[in-house]
C-alpha positions as CSV (number, residue, x, y, z in Angstrom):
1,M,9.3,-40.8,11.6
2,S,8.3,-37.2,10.8
3,R,5.9,-36.5,8.0
4,E,5.4,-33.4,5.9
5,P,2.4,-31.2,6.9
6,I,-0.8,-31.6,5.0
7,L,-1.8,-28.3,3.6
8,Q,-5.5,-27.6,3.6
9,G,-7.8,-24.6,3.6
10,N,-7.7,-21.5,1.4
11,Q,-3.9,-21.4,1.0
12,A,-2.8,-19.0,-1.8
13,K,-1.2,-20.8,-4.7
14,D,1.3,-18.2,-6.0
15,D,5.0,-17.9,-6.7
16,D,5.6,-16.3,-3.3
17,R,5.1,-19.7,-1.6
18,D,8.0,-21.2,-3.6
19,L,10.4,-18.5,-2.3
20,R,9.4,-19.0,1.3
21,P,11.7,-21.1,3.5
22,Q,10.3,-24.6,4.4
23,R,12.2,-24.9,7.7
24,M,12.9,-22.4,10.4
25,T,16.6,-23.0,10.0
26,E,16.4,-21.6,6.5
27,M,14.9,-18.3,7.7
28,V,16.9,-15.1,7.7
29,G,16.3,-12.4,10.3
30,Q,14.0,-12.2,13.3
31,R,16.7,-14.0,15.3
32,E,15.2,-13.3,18.7
33,V,11.8,-14.5,17.7
34,F,13.4,-17.5,15.9
35,E,15.3,-18.5,19.1
36,R,12.2,-18.4,21.3
37,I,10.1,-20.4,18.8
38,E,12.9,-22.9,18.3
39,I,13.0,-23.5,22.1
40,A,9.2,-24.0,22.3
41,V,9.2,-26.4,19.3
42,D,12.1,-28.4,20.7
43,A,10.5,-28.7,24.1
44,S,7.2,-29.7,22.5
45,R,8.9,-32.4,20.5
46,K,10.8,-33.8,23.5
47,R,7.7,-33.9,25.7
48,E,5.6,-35.2,22.8
49,E,3.0,-32.6,23.6
50,P,1.2,-30.1,21.4
51,L,2.9,-26.8,21.0
52,G,1.2,-23.9,22.9
53,H,-0.9,-21.4,20.9
54,I,1.1,-18.6,19.2
55,L,0.1,-15.2,18.0
56,F,2.3,-13.3,15.4
57,D,1.8,-9.6,14.8
58,G,3.5,-7.0,12.8
59,P,3.3,-5.2,9.4
60,P,2.5,-7.1,6.2
61,G,5.3,-9.1,4.5
62,L,7.6,-9.7,7.4
63,G,7.2,-13.5,7.8
64,K,4.2,-14.3,9.9
65,T,2.8,-16.8,7.4
66,T,6.3,-18.2,6.9
67,F,6.8,-18.9,10.6
68,A,3.3,-20.5,10.7
69,T,4.1,-22.9,7.8
70,C,7.7,-23.7,9.0
71,I,6.6,-24.7,12.5
72,P,4.6,-27.7,11.5
73,H,7.3,-28.8,9.1
74,D,9.8,-28.8,12.0
75,L,7.3,-30.6,14.2
76,G,6.3,-33.1,11.5
77,V,2.6,-32.5,12.0
78,G,-0.4,-31.6,9.8
79,L,-1.3,-28.0,8.9
80,Q,-4.7,-26.4,8.1
81,I,-4.9,-22.8,6.9
82,A,-7.9,-20.5,7.2
83,S,-8.6,-16.8,6.9
84,G,-10.3,-14.7,9.6
85,A,-12.4,-12.9,7.0
86,A,-13.8,-16.2,5.6
87,L,-14.9,-17.6,9.0
88,A,-18.2,-15.6,9.2
89,A,-20.0,-18.0,11.7
90,P,-19.0,-20.7,14.2
91,K,-20.2,-23.4,11.7
92,D,-17.4,-22.3,9.3
93,L,-14.8,-23.1,11.9
94,V,-16.2,-26.5,13.0
95,P,-14.7,-28.5,10.1
96,Y,-11.2,-27.2,10.8
97,L,-11.5,-28.1,14.5
98,T,-13.0,-31.5,14.0
99,N,-10.5,-32.5,11.3
100,A,-7.5,-31.4,13.3
101,E,-5.2,-34.3,14.2
102,E,-3.5,-34.5,17.5
103,G,-0.7,-32.0,17.7
104,S,-1.5,-30.5,14.4
105,V,-1.5,-26.8,13.6
106,L,-4.4,-24.6,12.6
107,F,-3.2,-21.3,11.2
108,I,-5.7,-18.4,11.0
109,D,-4.4,-15.5,9.0
110,E,-5.8,-12.0,9.7
111,I,-7.3,-13.3,12.9
112,H,-8.4,-9.9,14.0
113,R,-11.2,-10.1,11.4
114,L,-13.0,-12.9,13.2
115,P,-16.5,-12.0,14.2
116,K,-17.2,-11.8,17.9
117,T,-19.3,-15.0,17.8
118,V,-16.5,-17.0,16.2
119,E,-14.0,-15.6,18.7
120,E,-16.1,-16.8,21.7
121,F,-16.6,-20.2,20.0
122,L,-12.8,-20.5,19.9
123,Y,-12.4,-20.0,23.7
124,P,-13.2,-23.5,24.9
125,A,-11.5,-25.0,21.9
126,M,-8.2,-23.3,22.7
127,E,-8.4,-23.9,26.5
128,D,-10.2,-27.2,27.0
129,F,-10.1,-28.7,23.4
130,R,-13.9,-29.0,23.2
131,I,-16.7,-27.2,21.4
132,D,-20.4,-26.9,22.3
133,L,-22.7,-27.5,19.4
134,V,-26.4,-26.5,19.5
135,L,-28.7,-29.0,17.7
136,G,-32.2,-28.0,16.9
137,E,-34.1,-24.8,17.6
138,G,-36.4,-23.4,20.3
139,V,-37.6,-25.7,23.1
140,N,-36.3,-28.8,21.3
141,A,-32.8,-27.5,21.0
142,R,-30.1,-29.4,22.9
143,T,-26.3,-28.8,23.4
144,L,-23.8,-31.4,22.3
145,C,-20.3,-31.2,23.9
146,M,-17.7,-32.5,21.4
147,N,-14.2,-33.2,22.5
148,L,-11.3,-32.3,20.2
149,K,-7.9,-33.6,19.7
150,P,-5.3,-31.3,21.2
151,F,-4.0,-28.9,18.5
152,T,-2.0,-25.7,18.2
153,L,-3.6,-22.5,17.0
154,I,-1.3,-20.0,15.3
155,G,-2.8,-16.6,14.6
156,A,-1.4,-13.8,12.5
157,T,-2.5,-10.2,12.5
158,T,-1.4,-6.8,11.3
159,R,-3.6,-5.0,13.9
160,T,-3.3,-6.5,17.4
161,G,-5.4,-3.7,18.9
162,L,-8.5,-5.1,17.2
163,L,-8.2,-8.4,19.0
164,S,-10.2,-8.7,22.2
165,A,-8.2,-9.1,25.4
166,P,-9.8,-12.6,26.2
167,L,-8.6,-13.9,22.8
168,R,-5.1,-12.4,23.1
169,D,-4.6,-13.8,26.6
170,R,-5.3,-17.3,25.4
171,F,-2.1,-17.4,23.3
172,Q,0.8,-18.7,25.3
173,M,3.3,-16.9,23.1
174,R,2.9,-13.5,21.5
175,E,5.7,-12.5,19.0
176,H,6.1,-9.2,17.2
177,L,8.0,-9.2,13.9
178,D,10.0,-6.1,13.1
179,F,11.5,-4.8,9.9
180,Y,14.7,-6.4,8.4
181,S,18.1,-4.9,8.0
182,V,19.7,-4.4,4.6
183,D,22.2,-7.2,5.2
184,E,19.4,-9.6,6.1
185,L,17.4,-8.6,3.0
186,S,20.5,-9.0,0.8
187,K,20.8,-12.6,2.0
188,I,17.1,-13.2,1.3
189,V,17.4,-11.7,-2.2
190,E,20.4,-13.9,-3.0
191,R,18.6,-17.0,-1.8
192,S,15.5,-16.1,-3.7
193,A,17.5,-15.5,-6.9
194,D,19.0,-18.9,-6.5
195,K,15.5,-20.4,-6.2
196,L,14.4,-18.5,-9.3
197,G,17.4,-19.7,-11.2
198,V,18.9,-16.3,-12.0
199,Q,22.5,-15.0,-11.4
200,I,22.9,-12.0,-9.2
201,D,26.0,-10.3,-7.9
202,A,26.3,-9.0,-4.3
203,D,26.1,-5.3,-5.2
204,A,22.8,-5.9,-7.1
205,A,21.3,-7.8,-4.1
206,S,22.3,-5.0,-1.8
207,E,20.8,-2.4,-4.1
208,I,17.5,-4.3,-4.1
209,A,17.6,-4.7,-0.4
210,R,18.2,-0.9,0.2
211,R,15.1,-0.1,-1.8
212,S,12.8,-2.7,-0.2
213,R,11.7,-0.8,2.9
214,G,12.9,-3.5,5.3
215,T,10.3,-6.0,4.0
216,P,11.1,-9.4,2.5
217,R,7.9,-9.5,0.4
218,L,8.8,-6.2,-1.3
219,A,12.4,-7.5,-1.8
220,N,11.1,-10.6,-3.6
221,N,8.8,-8.4,-5.7
222,R,11.6,-6.1,-6.7
223,L,13.7,-9.1,-7.5
224,R,11.1,-10.5,-9.8
225,W,10.8,-7.3,-11.7
226,V,14.5,-7.0,-12.1
227,R,14.7,-10.6,-13.3
228,D,12.0,-9.8,-16.0
229,F,13.9,-6.6,-17.0
230,V,17.3,-8.3,-17.4
231,T,15.7,-11.3,-19.2
232,S,14.1,-8.9,-21.7
233,R,16.8,-6.2,-22.0
234,A,20.1,-8.1,-21.2
235,D,21.6,-11.5,-20.9
236,G,19.6,-12.6,-17.9
237,C,22.4,-11.9,-15.3
238,I,21.5,-9.3,-12.7
239,S,24.2,-6.6,-12.2
240,S,24.1,-3.5,-10.1
241,E,23.8,-1.2,-13.1
242,L,20.9,-3.2,-14.6
243,T,19.2,-3.3,-11.2
244,C,19.4,0.5,-10.8
245,E,18.0,0.9,-14.4
246,A,15.2,-1.5,-13.8
247,L,14.1,0.0,-10.5
248,Q,14.4,3.5,-12.0
249,M,11.9,2.5,-14.7
250,Q,9.5,1.5,-11.9
251,G,10.0,4.8,-10.2
252,I,11.6,3.4,-7.1
253,D,14.4,5.6,-5.8
254,Q,17.4,4.8,-3.6
255,A,15.4,5.3,-0.4
256,G,12.7,2.9,-1.6
257,L,10.1,5.6,-2.3
258,D,7.9,5.2,-5.3
259,L,6.2,7.7,-7.5
260,Q,3.2,8.3,-5.2
261,D,5.5,8.7,-2.2
262,R,7.5,11.4,-3.9
263,K,4.3,13.1,-5.2
264,Y,3.1,13.2,-1.6
265,L,6.3,14.9,-0.5
266,E,6.3,17.3,-3.4
267,T,2.7,18.3,-2.8
268,I,3.5,19.3,0.8
269,C,6.6,21.1,-0.3
270,R,5.3,22.9,-3.4
271,V,1.6,23.6,-2.6
272,F,1.7,23.9,1.2
273,H,5.3,25.2,1.6
274,G,6.4,22.2,3.7
275,G,3.3,22.2,6.0
276,P,1.8,21.7,8.4
277,V,-1.2,20.6,6.5
278,G,-4.1,18.1,7.1
279,A,-4.2,14.7,5.4
280,E,-7.5,15.5,3.6
281,A,-6.1,18.7,2.1
282,I,-3.2,16.7,0.7
283,A,-5.5,13.9,-0.5
284,H,-7.8,16.3,-2.4
285,T,-4.8,18.1,-4.0
286,M,-3.4,14.7,-5.2
287,N,-6.9,13.4,-6.1
288,V,-6.4,10.4,-3.9
289,P,-8.7,9.0,-1.2
290,P,-7.5,10.1,2.3
291,D,-7.5,6.5,3.6
292,T,-5.1,5.5,0.8
293,L,-2.6,8.1,2.0
294,I,-3.0,7.3,5.6
295,D,-2.8,3.5,5.3
296,E,-0.4,3.0,2.3
297,V,1.7,6.1,1.8
298,E,2.3,7.7,5.2
299,P,3.6,4.8,7.3
300,F,6.9,4.4,5.5
301,L,7.4,8.2,5.2
302,L,6.8,8.6,8.9
303,R,9.1,5.6,9.7
304,S,11.8,7.1,7.5
305,E,11.4,10.5,9.3
306,L,10.7,12.3,6.1
307,V,7.4,13.5,7.5
308,V,6.1,14.2,11.0
309,R,2.6,14.6,12.3
310,T,2.0,17.7,14.3
311,P,-1.2,19.0,16.1
312,R,-1.8,21.1,13.0
313,G,-1.1,18.4,10.4
314,R,1.7,16.8,8.3
315,K,5.0,18.6,8.0
316,L,8.2,17.9,6.1
317,T,11.3,17.3,8.1
318,E,14.7,18.5,7.1
319,A,15.4,15.0,5.8
320,G,12.3,15.3,3.7
321,F,13.5,18.5,2.1
322,D,16.9,17.0,1.5
323,H,15.4,14.0,-0.2
324,L,13.6,16.4,-2.6
325,G,16.7,18.4,-3.1
326,V,15.0,21.5,-1.8
327,V,16.3,24.1,0.8
328,P,13.9,24.2,3.8
329,P,12.1,27.5,4.2
330,P,13.1,29.8,7.0
331,E,11.3,29.1,10.3
332,N,8.3,31.2,11.0
333,P,8.2,32.2,14.7
334,Q,4.5,33.1,14.5
335,A,3.7,29.6,13.1
336,E,5.7,28.0,15.9
337,E,3.8,30.1,18.5
338,A,0.5,29.0,16.9
339,E,1.5,25.3,17.2
340,R,2.1,25.6,20.9
341,P,-0.8,24.4,23.2
342,L,-2.7,27.0,25.1
343,F,-1.7,25.4,28.4
344,E,1.7,23.9,28.9
């Protein structure tokens, strides 16, 4: 008989967990990843062997943690949750490894933040299910080899490049999660609204989905705000008109841009005449730290093709000017010539 996973570690106790699917069959989107994971889980269950180690990567809010919590539910095994940033030394990892039951899952979020010493301590645990403990100090020190019960390590990271090659290669499966379509997000919004006990029509769900940047976490956050708005200002039923009014109050436009995104575009357009301009110049003009623009603002604008990076800096595209309702300035042949490399 299968049993529910035992949740341990520093799992966040927030409302977002309530909106997450509990089984992989409840998940929407990421169909190719879902099918591969489903095959691996089914094969592991039939062979009665532990599932191979899995590494999920991709931008925040796309379902890495959801996959990691649904897999042990489907396997009927225990689950422990840890954060890479909290595992500062090998001794911090020992309780998780020694407490792991046979076939259970250890999920390490933000695994790229593991220190090098903890990474190397994981190698024999992942391959041979053993760890080497050093007891004592100096000439009196001795090494104790401790065997572990076979377990599954699931890692999640937003920055795969920061993982060392030896650690990456020890994961049997590496899955990349991509952004969701509007239709997929609409289904997620409708399902989340049902869990929150609020009525929402299809047009309102689609409106929230279009403004959520392809990210389920943002879609759920937008839904919560709209729910609060209609509860306070209306009868509690979410319509398309009320959705637009609520998101407009938050400063989120039809393309999903917020106030800071539009200020970024307007600064390039108004102050720097569409660019090209360096990120630091934009940041100082906006009175914002440069890393905030690079890490938080620019990724979505670049993905939406509203801005491009050139050798001379950031530059608005024609779509960026259209979004601001501004006519692009005429092309400057001398500027184009200056952007060309010296040697082609």
